PDB file of N, CA, C and O in Angstrom, chain B, residues numbered from 101:
ATOM      1  N   MET B 101       0.842  -1.173   0.000  1.00  0.00           N
ATOM      2  CA  MET B 101       0.000   0.000   0.000  1.00  0.00           C
ATOM      3  C   MET B 101       0.890   1.240   0.000  1.00  0.00           C
ATOM      4  O   MET B 101       1.811   1.360   0.808  1.00  0.00           O
ATOM      5  N   ALA B 102       0.608   2.129  -0.893  1.00  0.00           N
ATOM      6  CA  ALA B 102       1.348   3.396  -0.945  1.00  0.00           C
ATOM      7  C   ALA B 102       0.640   4.411  -0.049  1.00  0.00           C
ATOM      8  O   ALA B 102      -0.569   4.621  -0.159  1.00  0.00           O
ATOM      9  N   LEU B 103       1.400   5.027   0.825  1.00  0.00           N
ATOM     10  CA  LEU B 103       0.840   6.041   1.713  1.00  0.00           C
ATOM     11  C   LEU B 103       1.061   7.431   1.131  1.00  0.00           C
ATOM     12  O   LEU B 103       2.087   7.684   0.501  1.00  0.00           O
ATOM     13  N   PRO B 104       0.104   8.335   1.339  1.00  0.00           N
ATOM     14  CA  PRO B 104       0.319   9.705   0.881  1.00  0.00           C
ATOM     15  C   PRO B 104       1.393  10.387   1.725  1.00  0.00           C
ATOM     16  O   PRO B 104       1.715   9.930   2.821  1.00  0.00           O
ATOM     17  N   ARG B 105       1.928  11.450   1.222  1.00  0.00           N
ATOM     18  CA  ARG B 105       2.973  12.177   1.951  1.00  0.00           C
ATOM     19  C   ARG B 105       2.406  12.881   3.177  1.00  0.00           C
ATOM     20  O   ARG B 105       3.049  12.910   4.226  1.00  0.00           O
ATOM     21  N   PHE B 106       1.213  13.448   3.056  1.00  0.00           N
ATOM     22  CA  PHE B 106       0.550  14.154   4.153  1.00  0.00           C
ATOM     23  C   PHE B 106      -0.835  13.589   4.388  1.00  0.00           C
ATOM     24  O   PHE B 106      -1.485  13.093   3.468  1.00  0.00           O
ATOM     25  N   LEU B 107      -1.282  13.670   5.642  1.00  0.00           N
ATOM     26  CA  LEU B 107      -2.649  13.341   6.033  1.00  0.00           C
ATOM     27  C   LEU B 107      -3.173  14.451   6.930  1.00  0.00           C
ATOM     28  O   LEU B 107      -2.407  15.103   7.640  1.00  0.00           O
ATOM     29  N   LEU B 108      -4.486  14.661   6.892  1.00  0.00           N
ATOM     30  CA  LEU B 108      -5.113  15.576   7.843  1.00  0.00           C
ATOM     31  C   LEU B 108      -5.477  14.790   9.084  1.00  0.00           C
ATOM     32  O   LEU B 108      -5.876  13.629   8.995  1.00  0.00           O
ATOM     33  N   GLY B 109      -5.342  15.417  10.245  1.00  0.00           N
ATOM     34  CA  GLY B 109      -5.701  14.780  11.502  1.00  0.00           C
ATOM     35  C   GLY B 109      -6.771  15.598  12.212  1.00  0.00           C
ATOM     36  O   GLY B 109      -6.784  16.826  12.130  1.00  0.00           O
ATOM     37  N   ASP B 110      -7.656  14.915  12.900  1.00  0.00           N
ATOM     38  CA  ASP B 110      -8.742  15.577  13.610  1.00  0.00           C
ATOM     39  C   ASP B 110      -8.857  14.949  14.992  1.00  0.00           C
ATOM     40  O   ASP B 110      -8.644  13.747  15.153  1.00  0.00           O
ATOM     41  N   ASN B 111      -9.193  15.762  15.986  1.00  0.00           N
ATOM     42  CA  ASN B 111      -9.360  15.260  17.338  1.00  0.00           C
ATOM     43  C   ASN B 111     -10.428  16.104  18.028  1.00  0.00           C
ATOM     44  O   ASN B 111     -10.290  17.322  18.138  1.00  0.00           O
ATOM     45  N   ALA B 112     -11.492  15.451  18.490  1.00  0.00           N
ATOM     46  CA  ALA B 112     -12.606  16.166  19.113  1.00  0.00           C
ATOM     47  C   ALA B 112     -12.202  16.889  20.389  1.00  0.00           C
ATOM     48  O   ALA B 112     -12.873  17.835  20.801  1.00  0.00           O
ATOM     49  N   HIS B 113     -11.118  16.458  21.017  1.00  0.00           N
ATOM     50  CA  HIS B 113     -10.656  17.117  22.241  1.00  0.00           C
ATOM     51  C   HIS B 113      -9.941  18.437  21.953  1.00  0.00           C
ATOM     52  O   HIS B 113      -9.727  19.244  22.857  1.00  0.00           O
ATOM     53  N   TYR B 114      -9.575  18.649  20.689  1.00  0.00           N
ATOM     54  CA  TYR B 114      -8.886  19.870  20.269  1.00  0.00           C
ATOM     55  C   TYR B 114      -9.591  20.448  19.038  1.00  0.00           C
ATOM     56  O   TYR B 114      -9.017  20.463  17.949  1.00  0.00           O
ATOM     57  N   PRO B 115     -10.818  20.919  19.200  1.00  0.00           N
ATOM     58  CA  PRO B 115     -11.632  21.316  18.043  1.00  0.00           C
ATOM     59  C   PRO B 115     -11.085  22.506  17.257  1.00  0.00           C
ATOM     60  O   PRO B 115     -11.426  22.665  16.085  1.00  0.00           O
ATOM     61  N   ASP B 116     -10.258  23.335  17.857  1.00  0.00           N
ATOM     62  CA  ASP B 116      -9.733  24.508  17.151  1.00  0.00           C
ATOM     63  C   ASP B 116      -8.386  24.255  16.490  1.00  0.00           C
ATOM     64  O   ASP B 116      -7.870  25.120  15.782  1.00  0.00           O
ATOM     65  N   ASP B 117      -7.814  23.081  16.713  1.00  0.00           N
ATOM     66  CA  ASP B 117      -6.498  22.765  16.169  1.00  0.00           C
ATOM     67  C   ASP B 117      -6.618  22.141  14.785  1.00  0.00           C
ATOM     68  O   ASP B 117      -7.618  21.500  14.461  1.00  0.00           O
ATOM     69  N   ILE B 118      -5.578  22.341  13.973  1.00  0.00           N
ATOM     70  CA  ILE B 118      -5.528  21.808  12.617  1.00  0.00           C
ATOM     71  C   ILE B 118      -4.251  20.972  12.531  1.00  0.00           C
ATOM     72  O   ILE B 118      -3.150  21.520  12.474  1.00  0.00           O
ATOM     73  N   PHE B 119      -4.398  19.651  12.521  1.00  0.00           N
ATOM     74  CA  PHE B 119      -3.248  18.759  12.498  1.00  0.00           C
ATOM     75  C   PHE B 119      -2.989  18.238  11.091  1.00  0.00           C
ATOM     76  O   PHE B 119      -3.910  17.811  10.394  1.00  0.00           O
ATOM     77  N   VAL B 120      -1.722  18.281  10.682  1.00  0.00           N
ATOM     78  CA  VAL B 120      -1.273  17.664   9.440  1.00  0.00           C
ATOM     79  C   VAL B 120      -0.153  16.709   9.822  1.00  0.00           C
ATOM     80  O   VAL B 120       0.766  17.075  10.554  1.00  0.00           O
ATOM     81  N   ILE B 121      -0.238  15.478   9.317  1.00  0.00           N
ATOM     82  CA  ILE B 121       0.755  14.451   9.608  1.00  0.00           C
ATOM     83  C   ILE B 121       1.612  14.246   8.366  1.00  0.00           C
ATOM     84  O   ILE B 121       1.094  14.011   7.274  1.00  0.00           O
ATOM     85  N   HIS B 122       2.923  14.337   8.542  1.00  0.00           N
ATOM     86  CA  HIS B 122       3.875  14.106   7.457  1.00  0.00           C
ATOM     87  C   HIS B 122       4.414  12.692   7.637  1.00  0.00           C
ATOM     88  O   HIS B 122       4.951  12.361   8.694  1.00  0.00           O
ATOM     89  N   LEU B 123       4.272  11.850   6.603  1.00  0.00           N
ATOM     90  CA  LEU B 123       4.593  10.433   6.736  1.00  0.00           C
ATOM     91  C   LEU B 123       5.949  10.024   6.168  1.00  0.00           C
ATOM     92  O   LEU B 123       6.332   8.859   6.271  1.00  0.00           O
ATOM     93  N   GLU B 124       6.669  10.951   5.580  1.00  0.00           N
ATOM     94  CA  GLU B 124       8.018  10.647   5.101  1.00  0.00           C
ATOM     95  C   GLU B 124       9.020  11.191   6.109  1.00  0.00           C
ATOM     96  O   GLU B 124       8.666  11.977   6.988  1.00  0.00           O
ATOM     97  N   TYR B 125      10.277  10.767   5.976  1.00  0.00           N
ATOM     98  CA  TYR B 125      11.300  11.259   6.907  1.00  0.00           C
ATOM     99  C   TYR B 125      11.531  12.741   6.670  1.00  0.00           C
ATOM    100  O   TYR B 125      11.689  13.160   5.523  1.00  0.00           O
ATOM    101  N   PRO B 126      11.554  13.517   7.692  1.00  0.00           N
ATOM    102  CA  PRO B 126      11.303  13.191   9.098  1.00  0.00           C
ATOM    103  C   PRO B 126       9.796  13.193   9.371  1.00  0.00           C
ATOM    104  O   PRO B 126       9.102  14.164   9.070  1.00  0.00           O
ATOM    105  N   ARG B 127       9.306  12.105   9.939  1.00  0.00           N
ATOM    106  CA  ARG B 127       7.875  12.001  10.224  1.00  0.00           C
ATOM    107  C   ARG B 127       7.527  12.928  11.386  1.00  0.00           C
ATOM    108  O   ARG B 127       8.236  12.982  12.391  1.00  0.00           O
ATOM    109  N   PHE B 128       6.422  13.654  11.228  1.00  0.00           N
ATOM    110  CA  PHE B 128       6.015  14.577  12.289  1.00  0.00           C
ATOM    111  C   PHE B 128       4.538  14.903  12.182  1.00  0.00           C
ATOM    112  O   PHE B 128       3.893  14.629  11.170  1.00  0.00           O
ATOM    113  N   VAL B 129       4.019  15.490  13.241  1.00  0.00           N
ATOM    114  CA  VAL B 129       2.676  16.062  13.268  1.00  0.00           C
ATOM    115  C   VAL B 129       2.865  17.551  13.509  1.00  0.00           C
ATOM    116  O   VAL B 129       3.604  17.954  14.407  1.00  0.00           O
ATOM    117  N   ILE B 130       2.198  18.361  12.706  1.00  0.00           N
ATOM    118  CA  ILE B 130       2.250  19.804  12.900  1.00  0.00           C
ATOM    119  C   ILE B 130       0.845  20.315  13.183  1.00  0.00           C
ATOM    120  O   ILE B 130      -0.124  19.904  12.544  1.00  0.00           O
ATOM    121  N   ASN B 131       0.757  21.201  14.136  1.00  0.00           N
ATOM    122  CA  ASN B 131      -0.497  21.882  14.422  1.00  0.00           C
ATOM    123  C   ASN B 131      -0.416  23.231  13.713  1.00  0.00           C
ATOM    124  O   ASN B 131       0.329  24.114  14.140  1.00  0.00           O
ATOM    125  N   LEU B 132      -1.172  23.392  12.642  1.00  0.00           N
ATOM    126  CA  LEU B 132      -1.097  24.616  11.860  1.00  0.00           C
ATOM    127  C   LEU B 132      -1.655  25.826  12.608  1.00  0.00           C
ATOM    128  O   LEU B 132      -1.441  26.967  12.200  1.00  0.00           O
ATOM    129  N   LYS B 133      -2.357  25.576  13.687  1.00  0.00           N
ATOM    130  CA  LYS B 133      -2.863  26.690  14.488  1.00  0.00           C
ATOM    131  C   LYS B 133      -1.712  27.530  15.039  1.00  0.00           C
ATOM    132  O   LYS B 133      -1.802  28.757  15.088  1.00  0.00           O
ATOM    133  N   ASP B 134      -0.622  26.859  15.457  1.00  0.00           N
ATOM    134  CA  ASP B 134       0.505  27.582  16.047  1.00  0.00           C
ATOM    135  C   ASP B 134       1.869  27.119  15.499  1.00  0.00           C
ATOM    136  O   ASP B 134       2.911  27.508  16.026  1.00  0.00           O
ATOM    137  N   ASP B 135       1.859  26.291  14.445  1.00  0.00           N
ATOM    138  CA  ASP B 135       3.073  25.750  13.816  1.00  0.00           C
ATOM    139  C   ASP B 135       3.923  24.911  14.762  1.00  0.00           C
ATOM    140  O   ASP B 135       5.123  24.754  14.536  1.00  0.00           O
ATOM    141  N   HIS B 136       3.320  24.371  15.815  1.00  0.00           N
ATOM    142  CA  HIS B 136       4.052  23.486  16.722  1.00  0.00           C
ATOM    143  C   HIS B 136       4.255  22.144  16.021  1.00  0.00           C
ATOM    144  O   HIS B 136       3.313  21.567  15.477  1.00  0.00           O
ATOM    145  N   ILE B 137       5.497  21.657  16.041  1.00  0.00           N
ATOM    146  CA  ILE B 137       5.834  20.377  15.412  1.00  0.00           C
ATOM    147  C   ILE B 137       6.250  19.384  16.481  1.00  0.00           C
ATOM    148  O   ILE B 137       7.014  19.697  17.394  1.00  0.00           O
ATOM    149  N   GLU B 138       5.726  18.183  16.338  1.00  0.00           N
ATOM    150  CA  GLU B 138       6.121  17.067  17.194  1.00  0.00           C
ATOM    151  C   GLU B 138       6.661  15.978  16.273  1.00  0.00           C
ATOM    152  O   GLU B 138       5.909  15.373  15.509  1.00  0.00           O
ATOM    153  N   PHE B 139       7.976  15.730  16.350  1.00  0.00           N
ATOM    154  CA  PHE B 139       8.573  14.691  15.520  1.00  0.00           C
ATOM    155  C   PHE B 139       8.210  13.325  16.078  1.00  0.00           C
ATOM    156  O   PHE B 139       8.142  13.140  17.293  1.00  0.00           O
ATOM    157  N   LEU B 140       7.977  12.373  15.192  1.00  0.00           N
ATOM    158  CA  LEU B 140       7.544  11.031  15.586  1.00  0.00           C
ATOM    159  C   LEU B 140       8.705  10.051  15.694  1.00  0.00           C
ATOM    160  O   LEU B 140       8.501   8.876  15.998  1.00  0.00           O
ATOM    161  N   GLU B 141       9.897  10.520  15.449  1.00  0.00           N
ATOM    162  CA  GLU B 141      11.086   9.683  15.558  1.00  0.00           C
ATOM    163  C   GLU B 141      12.237  10.536  16.069  1.00  0.00           C
ATOM    164  O   GLU B 141      12.207  11.765  15.997  1.00  0.00           O
ATOM    165  N   GLU B 142      13.226   9.868  16.575  1.00  0.00           N
ATOM    166  CA  GLU B 142      14.398  10.570  17.093  1.00  0.00           C
ATOM    167  C   GLU B 142      15.202  11.135  15.918  1.00  0.00           C
ATOM    168  O   GLU B 142      15.465  10.434  14.941  1.00  0.00           O
ATOM    169  N   ILE B 143      15.581  12.385  16.023  1.00  0.00           N
ATOM    170  CA  ILE B 143      16.380  13.032  14.985  1.00  0.00           C
ATOM    171  C   ILE B 143      17.826  13.099  15.472  1.00  0.00           C
ATOM    172  O   ILE B 143      18.101  13.623  16.551  1.00  0.00           O
ATOM    173  N   ASP B 144      18.744  12.567  14.670  1.00  0.00           N
ATOM    174  CA  ASP B 144      20.163  12.610  15.023  1.00  0.00           C
ATOM    175  C   ASP B 144      20.636  14.050  15.126  1.00  0.00           C
ATOM    176  O   ASP B 144      20.123  14.935  14.441  1.00  0.00           O
ATOM    177  N   LYS B 145      21.606  14.271  15.977  1.00  0.00           N
ATOM    178  CA  LYS B 145      22.147  15.618  16.179  1.00  0.00           C
ATOM    179  C   LYS B 145      22.682  16.197  14.868  1.00  0.00           C
ATOM    180  O   LYS B 145      22.473  17.373  14.568  1.00  0.00           O
ATOM    181  N   LYS B 146      23.374  15.360  14.091  1.00  0.00           N
ATOM    182  CA  LYS B 146      23.920  15.840  12.815  1.00  0.00           C
ATOM    183  C   LYS B 146      22.803  16.163  11.818  1.00  0.00           C
ATOM    184  O   LYS B 146      22.955  17.059  10.988  1.00  0.00           O
ATOM    185  N   ASP B 147      21.687  15.442  11.897  1.00  0.00           N
ATOM    186  CA  ASP B 147      20.560  15.694  10.999  1.00  0.00           C
ATOM    187  C   ASP B 147      19.794  16.964  11.379  1.00  0.00           C
ATOM    188  O   ASP B 147      19.184  17.595  10.516  1.00  0.00           O
ATOM    189  N   LYS B 148      19.818  17.346  12.653  1.00  0.00           N
ATOM    190  CA  LYS B 148      19.059  18.520  13.097  1.00  0.00           C
ATOM    191  C   LYS B 148      19.466  19.769  12.335  1.00  0.00           C
ATOM    192  O   LYS B 148      18.609  20.562  11.943  1.00  0.00           O
ATOM    193  N   GLU B 149      20.758  19.953  12.121  1.00  0.00           N
ATOM    194  CA  GLU B 149      21.224  21.132  11.395  1.00  0.00           C
ATOM    195  C   GLU B 149      20.742  21.101   9.944  1.00  0.00           C
ATOM    196  O   GLU B 149      20.291  22.114   9.410  1.00  0.00           O
ATOM    197  N   ASP B 150      20.840  19.938   9.318  1.00  0.00           N
ATOM    198  CA  ASP B 150      20.412  19.799   7.932  1.00  0.00           C
ATOM    199  C   ASP B 150      18.900  19.964   7.795  1.00  0.00           C
ATOM    200  O   ASP B 150      18.411  20.452   6.776  1.00  0.00           O
ATOM    201  N   LEU B 151      18.169  19.557   8.819  1.00  0.00           N
ATOM    202  CA  LEU B 151      16.710  19.601   8.750  1.00  0.00           C
ATOM    203  C   LEU B 151      16.125  20.963   9.084  1.00  0.00           C
ATOM    204  O   LEU B 151      14.931  21.181   8.878  1.00  0.00           O
ATOM    205  N   ALA B 152      16.918  21.869   9.584  1.00  0.00           N
ATOM    206  CA  ALA B 152      16.388  23.176   9.974  1.00  0.00           C
ATOM    207  C   ALA B 152      15.716  23.867   8.790  1.00  0.00           C
ATOM    208  O   ALA B 152      14.573  24.308   8.905  1.00  0.00           O
ATOM    209  N   GLU B 153      16.394  23.967   7.673  1.00  0.00           N
ATOM    210  CA  GLU B 153      15.818  24.604   6.477  1.00  0.00           C
ATOM    211  C   GLU B 153      14.726  23.737   5.884  1.00  0.00           C
ATOM    212  O   GLU B 153      13.691  24.240   5.447  1.00  0.00           O
ATOM    213  N   GLU B 154      14.958  22.428   5.869  1.00  0.00           N
ATOM    214  CA  GLU B 154      13.960  21.502   5.327  1.00  0.00           C
ATOM    215  C   GLU B 154      12.663  21.569   6.125  1.00  0.00           C
ATOM    216  O   GLU B 154      11.577  21.484   5.553  1.00  0.00           O
ATOM    217  N   THR B 155      12.769  21.720   7.438  1.00  0.00           N
ATOM    218  CA  THR B 155      11.577  21.812   8.284  1.00  0.00           C
ATOM    219  C   THR B 155      10.754  23.038   7.916  1.00  0.00           C
ATOM    220  O   THR B 155       9.526  22.972   7.862  1.00  0.00           O
ATOM    221  N   LYS B 156      11.419  24.144   7.666  1.00  0.00           N
ATOM    222  CA  LYS B 156      10.712  25.354   7.234  1.00  0.00           C
ATOM    223  C   LYS B 156       9.938  25.078   5.950  1.00  0.00           C
ATOM    224  O   LYS B 156       8.775  25.462   5.825  1.00  0.00           O
ATOM    225  N   ASN B 157      10.585  24.414   4.998  1.00  0.00           N
ATOM    226  CA  ASN B 157       9.924  24.073   3.737  1.00  0.00           C
ATOM    227  C   ASN B 157       8.755  23.121   3.961  1.00  0.00           C
ATOM    228  O   ASN B 157       7.711  23.253   3.322  1.00  0.00           O
ATOM    229  N   LEU B 158       8.930  22.162   4.866  1.00  0.00           N
ATOM    230  CA  LEU B 158       7.859  21.198   5.135  1.00  0.00           C
ATOM    231  C   LEU B 158       6.657  21.861   5.792  1.00  0.00           C
ATOM    232  O   LEU B 158       5.520  21.468   5.532  1.00  0.00           O
ATOM    233  N   ILE B 159       6.887  22.857   6.638  1.00  0.00           N
ATOM    234  CA  ILE B 159       5.778  23.604   7.232  1.00  0.00           C
ATOM    235  C   ILE B 159       4.978  24.308   6.131  1.00  0.00           C
ATOM    236  O   ILE B 159       3.747  24.302   6.146  1.00  0.00           O
ATOM    237  N   GLU B 160       5.682  24.905   5.190  1.00  0.00           N
ATOM    238  CA  GLU B 160       5.008  25.571   4.076  1.00  0.00           C
ATOM    239  C   GLU B 160       4.243  24.560   3.224  1.00  0.00           C
ATOM    240  O   GLU B 160       3.122  24.830   2.793  1.00  0.00           O
ATOM    241  N   GLU B 161       4.849  23.393   2.982  1.00  0.00           N
ATOM    242  CA  GLU B 161       4.165  22.345   2.219  1.00  0.00           C
ATOM    243  C   GLU B 161       2.927  21.842   2.949  1.00  0.00           C
ATOM    244  O   GLU B 161       1.889  21.618   2.326  1.00  0.00           O
ATOM    245  N   ALA B 162       3.025  21.663   4.257  1.00  0.00           N
ATOM    246  CA  ALA B 162       1.888  21.205   5.048  1.00  0.00           C
ATOM    247  C   ALA B 162       0.751  22.225   4.976  1.00  0.00           C
ATOM    248  O   ALA B 162      -0.417  21.848   4.879  1.00  0.00           O
ATOM    249  N   SER B 163       1.085  23.492   5.023  1.00  0.00           N
ATOM    250  CA  SER B 163       0.070  24.545   4.923  1.00  0.00           C
ATOM    251  C   SER B 163      -0.602  24.530   3.548  1.00  0.00           C
ATOM    252  O   SER B 163      -1.821  24.669   3.448  1.00  0.00           O
ATOM    253  N   ARG B 164       0.197  24.362   2.491  1.00  0.00           N
ATOM    254  CA  ARG B 164      -0.374  24.287   1.136  1.00  0.00           C
ATOM    255  C   ARG B 164      -1.273  23.056   0.997  1.00  0.00           C
ATOM    256  O   ARG B 164      -2.355  23.126   0.412  1.00  0.00           O
ATOM    257  N   PHE B 165      -0.808  21.926   1.544  1.00  0.00           N
ATOM    258  CA  PHE B 165      -1.608  20.702   1.514  1.00  0.00           C
ATOM    259  C   PHE B 165      -2.963  20.940   2.165  1.00  0.00           C
ATOM    260  O   PHE B 165      -3.997  20.564   1.612  1.00  0.00           O
ATOM    261  N   TYR B 166      -2.960  21.562   3.335  1.00  0.00           N
ATOM    262  CA  TYR B 166      -4.212  21.838   4.043  1.00  0.00           C
ATOM    263  C   TYR B 166      -5.117  22.732   3.200  1.00  0.00           C
ATOM    264  O   TYR B 166      -6.309  22.455   3.067  1.00  0.00           O
ATOM    265  N   ASP B 167      -4.569  23.791   2.636  1.00  0.00           N
ATOM    266  CA  ASP B 167      -5.355  24.702   1.802  1.00  0.00           C
ATOM    267  C   ASP B 167      -5.947  23.977   0.595  1.00  0.00           C
ATOM    268  O   ASP B 167      -7.106  24.200   0.246  1.00  0.00           O
ATOM    269  N   GLU B 168      -5.156  23.106  -0.046  1.00  0.00           N
ATOM    270  CA  GLU B 168      -5.644  22.333  -1.193  1.00  0.00           C
ATOM    271  C   GLU B 168      -6.781  21.397  -0.784  1.00  0.00           C
ATOM    272  O   GLU B 168      -7.779  21.271  -1.494  1.00  0.00           O
ATOM    273  N   GLN B 169      -6.622  20.746   0.361  1.00  0.00           N
ATOM    274  CA  GLN B 169      -7.671  19.838   0.841  1.00  0.00           C
ATOM    275  C   GLN B 169      -8.954  20.600   1.145  1.00  0.00           C
ATOM    276  O   GLN B 169     -10.045  20.137   0.813  1.00  0.00           O
ATOM    277  N   CYS B 170      -8.829  21.757   1.770  1.00  0.00           N
ATOM    278  CA  CYS B 170     -10.018  22.576   2.066  1.00  0.00           C
ATOM    279  C   CYS B 170     -10.714  23.011   0.793  1.00  0.00           C
ATOM    280  O   CYS B 170     -11.944  23.034   0.736  1.00  0.00           O
ATOM    281  N   ALA B 171      -9.942  23.359  -0.235  1.00  0.00           N
ATOM    282  CA  ALA B 171     -10.522  23.769  -1.512  1.00  0.00           C
ATOM    283  C   ALA B 171     -11.307  22.625  -2.127  1.00  0.00           C
ATOM    284  O   ALA B 171     -12.369  22.847  -2.710  1.00  0.00           O
ATOM    285  N   ILE B 172     -10.802  21.404  -2.006  1.00  0.00           N
ATOM    286  CA  ILE B 172     -11.509  20.235  -2.532  1.00  0.00           C
ATOM    287  C   ILE B 172     -12.826  20.035  -1.792  1.00  0.00           C
ATOM    288  O   ILE B 172     -13.860  19.800  -2.417  1.00  0.00           O
ATOM    289  N   TYR B 173     -12.793  20.128  -0.455  1.00  0.00           N
ATOM    290  CA  TYR B 173     -14.017  19.951   0.336  1.00  0.00           C
ATOM    291  C   TYR B 173     -15.019  21.058   0.056  1.00  0.00           C
ATOM    292  O   TYR B 173     -16.226  20.813   0.065  1.00  0.00           O
ATOM    293  N   ASP B 174     -14.541  22.273  -0.191  1.00  0.00           N
ATOM    294  CA  ASP B 174     -15.443  23.393  -0.480  1.00  0.00           C
ATOM    295  C   ASP B 174     -16.181  23.197  -1.795  1.00  0.00           C
ATOM    296  O   ASP B 174     -17.311  23.662  -1.942  1.00  0.00           O
ATOM    297  N   LYS B 175     -15.560  22.514  -2.756  1.00  0.00           N
ATOM    298  CA  LYS B 175     -16.182  22.270  -4.063  1.00  0.00           C
ATOM    299  C   LYS B 175     -17.305  21.240  -3.964  1.00  0.00           C
ATOM    300  O   LYS B 175     -18.232  21.249  -4.774  1.00  0.00           O
ATOM    301  N   GLU B 176     -17.223  20.359  -2.979  1.00  0.00           N
ATOM    302  CA  GLU B 176     -18.209  19.252  -2.881  1.00  0.00           C
ATOM    303  C   GLU B 176     -19.521  19.707  -2.322  1.00  0.00           C
ATOM    304  O   GLU B 176     -20.443  18.904  -2.179  1.00  0.00           O
TER     305      GLU B 176
END
């Protein structure tokens, strides 16, 4: 089974939060409400420096993904 790169997450206990799950390395959950990221795996110290710029790009991609998904739901 091929998994998508991003998924939307929902939780009734956090109705105002917008969760996007990134399923490729580095796997993480981001709350677009405040851009808080929780990585789902341990990140090596040497990788942290390399991922700093990549993380910024992934936040932007996650935001675009969310906007695209909302546009699809709005059309239905």
